[in-house]
N, C-alpha and C positions, 0 to 999 in steps of 0.2 A: 505294737508290735516288738518285742525281743529281739535280745543282739546282734543291734541296729551296727551296721558298718559302711563305708563308704568304700565303693570301687569305682576301677575304670577300665573300659573296653568297648567294645562295637559292641552295639545294641541289635539284635534281628528279634523280628514276630517270628516267633515258629508257629503257633495258630492262636484262630479266634476262639475261646470260650465260651461256653454258652452263660448267656449274659444272667447277671444276677437277677432275683424274685422282682425287683423294681425295675426290671429292664433295663440297667444298665450296662454299657459293654464289658466285656475283660479279655484279656489278652495270656497267652504265655508267652515268651520272650526269652531270649534268650545273651546272655555277655559272656565271653569268656569261654565258654561251651558250659555254662553253666543256667540251670535255668531255674526262672521266678515268674510267677503268677502277681499281676495286679490281682490287686483287693478288689472284694465285693464294697456296690456303690462310691467306689474313689474317682476323685476327677481326671485321676493319672489315667484313665482307662480312656478318656475322650481323645485326649491327645499324643497317646503313646505310639500311634502312626507315624506323628510328626520326626519320630525317634528313631525311624527304624533305617540300618547301615548307618547309622554313623555313628562318631567315638563319643561316649557320654562321661561323666561323672553322674554315679546311679547312690541312690540312701535305698540298702534292701535289707533284709532282717526278715526272721520267722513269725508270721501271722498265722493264730492258730494250728499249728504242727507244722507250717507248707511255708518254703522260700519263697518270700513274695517281696515286689519291689513300689517304693511308696514314693519317690519321685527323683528324675534325672535332670540333668543339662548337656548342653551339647558342648561338647569342647573344640579348639580348633589345637591345632599341633603344639604352638609354643603354651599356651593353658593345661594341656596333660604332661607337657614334661615339671611344670611347677606344682602340679595337683596330683602325681602320683600317689602322692600317701598323704592326705588330711584329716584332721578331726571334724567330728559334726559340727563345731562350732564356724570352719574354716570352709566348712561346705554353705552353710548358714548365709556367709556373708558371697558368697560366689555365689549363690543362686539368687541374689538380688539384684 
């Protein structure tokens, strides 16, 4: 994935996409009115439904010329204030 950045906002599932050739689920999601798809055969495709309508901190980027989401963590309001702009290493620490 290229142009990786960390964003925060409310994640909503727009629709379920056609599964991968391996049969794994894929979704089109929206965060702050920007749409991202889960990548083919990614574990996140299985857990993304747990994040629907929740405020998240998400790792997004470009995968094969498409905006994609790689992972996310649910934030409470106190966390959101602390994490409005963070680096990838800070996100990785927060994600543990």
